[in-house]
Phi, psi and omega in degrees: 000128182273122182284340181279314183265346181075013181250156178295141180284138181254015181289126181266146178282131177281159181293332182288338181276352179277125181295145181282149177286138180284345181288129178235103185281357178277345180281153178293162183295320177250125177269101180277140178290151178281116181259127177259105184296331180295318178293325181294314182288334177290332179285339179277118181255118178277154177297159178292158179294159179300139179243337177265085184287336178291318177296319178296317178295320177297321176300317181294319179295318179297315179295325177297309180297316181298317183295313183289324176296318179299313183286327179292319179296318177297323178293321178294321177297321180294318178295322180293330181286348181249024176287155176280090188296313180303319180293319181292322178296315179296318181292326181289320181282343180276117182291342180266002181263142179241041181292134178288117179234154177297154181292336182270003185285123179239104184295327181291318179295318182290322179296325183275317188247352183085177184262112185293335182292333180295328182270350187236008183230134174240169186295312181224093186278002186263163172285166182302330183289338181233021186294319181256155182298314181296318179294319179294321179295316179296319182295309184288328178291318179297315179297320180294318181293316180297312181293321179294330177294317182281332175271000179059041179284351181250018175269146183300327181289347178249002180241306183245325184273048181200171175287162180297323179295322178291320178296319178292325179295318177294320178295321179295318179295319178295317180296323181299315177292323177297317180297321178297317178295321180292322176297318176297321177295320180296311180293318182295317180292323178291322177295318178295320178297323178294320177296324176292325177300324180294330179275310180219115181304132182251164176228118001281164181283170179296149184274347183086023180129200180282132183269173177296322178296323176297314180298317178298316182294319184287309189277335176286345179293342180299316181298321181292310184288326179290321178295319179295315181293322178295316179295320181296316181287322182292326183273321188243352187283157175214134185267131176255116180267000000 
């Protein structure tokens, strides 16, 4: 309405003066943020590489000896449990017989109470992941190296440039993570073996989880690795304050 002439204004609105609608139907329903994977991985800082290669090599040697001794002793127990007991008892009691018998063989004890190894020994008491000496060594060594890398167990400040108690604490933390991984390998390999059994029966069959021999092998390794790390730090270590 024109206030000067008193008549209605005939000015038309141009299309450019009409505000645009904010709705944009060409955009997706969900606006996802732009993720730069390169920036994400740059923010993740990995631990430094191992610098105490002597400690790392010593760990591998200790685990190698421990693994093979453990499996050899179990194998000897299994062989001893399958001895021909009646023949050995007769040969031992016969003064004219020179049959080779173990030094711990007691015919009177076995005749009265039986052979305890027969009731406590099986052919392969381990899960598939630790059934063979070589496989068990590779498994526990791999878990130890991976866990030791992230706990920085192979850094000089955690092996030699620290007190013995600090070195043992780092070793204990590394071993705890290693044991968790080994328990997972034991259960996982046995479960996988069971699934294979369902398709094609295997020999030996799955154990149904982690066995007593697996638990002994995994958790007894703490004493071996802790003794080595304590000896290494006590003999060659120096503390930097």
